[in-house]
C-alpha positions in Angstrom: 36.5 140.4 113.6 37.3 143.9 112.3 41.1 145.5 112.1 42.1 148.6 111.1 45.9 148.9 110.4 47.9 151.8 110.7 49.8 153.5 107.9 53.1 152.7 109.5 51.8 148.7 109.6 50.9 148.9 105.9 54.1 150.3 104.4 56.3 148.0 107.0 54.3 144.9 105.3 54.9 145.8 101.9 58.6 146.5 102.1 60.0 144.3 104.9 59.5 140.3 106.1 57.9 140.4 109.8 54.8 140.4 111.6 53.6 143.5 109.8 53.6 141.5 106.7 52.1 138.2 108.8 49.1 141.0 109.6 48.7 142.2 106.2 48.6 138.7 104.3 45.6 137.7 107.1 43.8 140.5 105.5 44.6 139.0 101.9 43.4 135.8 103.3 40.5 137.3 104.6 41.0 136.2 108.4 39.7 139.6 109.6 37.4 142.3 107.9 39.9 145.1 107.1 39.4 148.4 107.1 40.8 151.8 105.1 39.7 155.1 105.1 40.6 157.8 102.3 43.1 159.2 104.6 45.2 156.1 105.3 45.3 155.3 101.5 46.9 158.9 100.8 49.0 158.7 103.6 50.4 155.2 102.5 51.0 156.4 99.2 52.9 159.5 100.5 55.0 157.5 102.5 55.6 154.9 100.0 56.6 157.3 97.7 58.8 159.9 100.0 60.9 157.6 101.8 60.8 154.4 100.2 61.2 155.9 96.5 58.6 154.1 95.2 56.8 155.2 91.5 53.2 156.5 91.6 52.1 153.7 89.2 53.7 150.7 92.1 52.4 152.7 95.1 48.9 152.8 93.0 48.9 149.5 92.3 49.7 148.3 95.9 46.5 150.3 97.1 44.3 148.5 94.3 45.3 145.6 95.9 44.7 146.9 99.2 41.4 148.1 98.1 40.0 144.5 97.0 40.4 143.2 100.1 39.7 146.2 102.2 36.3 148.2 103.6 36.6 151.7 102.5 35.3 154.4 104.7 35.3 157.8 105.0 34.4 158.6 108.8 31.9 160.9 110.0 32.7 160.6 113.6 35.8 163.0 114.8 38.4 162.3 117.4 40.5 164.6 119.1 42.4 161.8 121.2 45.5 163.3 120.6 46.8 167.1 121.1 47.1 169.7 118.7 45.0 168.2 115.4 47.6 165.1 115.2 47.0 163.5 112.6 46.8 160.2 114.3 43.4 160.9 114.9 42.3 160.5 111.5 43.4 156.8 112.1 41.3 157.0 115.3 38.2 157.9 113.2 38.4 155.0 111.0 38.8 152.7 113.6 36.0 154.2 115.7 33.9 154.5 112.7 34.3 150.4 111.4 33.7 149.7 114.6 36.8 147.6 114.8 37.8 145.3 117.3 41.9 146.0 117.0 43.7 149.1 115.6 47.4 148.1 114.8 49.9 149.9 114.6 53.6 150.4 115.3 53.4 154.1 116.7 54.7 154.5 120.7 54.1 158.1 121.1 50.9 159.0 120.4 48.6 156.0 119.6 49.9 152.5 121.6 49.9 154.4 124.7 46.2 154.7 124.7 45.6 151.0 124.8 42.0 151.4 124.2 39.9 153.9 122.6 36.1 153.6 122.2 36.0 150.1 122.6 39.0 149.8 120.3 41.9 147.9 121.5 45.4 149.1 120.2 47.9 147.3 119.9 51.5 146.1 117.9 51.1 143.5 115.1 53.2 141.3 117.5 50.6 141.8 120.3 47.6 141.1 117.5 48.7 138.0 115.9 49.5 137.0 119.8 46.3 137.2 120.6 45.2 135.3 117.6 46.9 132.4 119.3 45.6 132.9 122.8 43.2 130.4 124.0 39.3 131.6 124.3 
């Protein structure tokens, strides 16, 4: 199974217990193939530093750990599913390019309302965990 985690899921997982952390722990345990793009990496570092006060060294160490569990890819496909060149299009590009089964996000404004995009199921961390527990 191929999975892309949106920045908000990664940041939540690195800062708080809960569903997002469980999803990231599954990546660490190699329960699915985890994909990141340079955009998601850069955005994650920025949010950790700006909003959570992480030092550059701490954020870099966290990203290096994530990259040891992930496949990093630079999407060649361009997506404009969300108006006005919205940054969430960059996350969708990673999901499409990787052939992801799931994009896990907390973005209720732009991404979750799509439901699916080019075969990628867009779900919350809770929905992702529930789908793994569902029979068949």
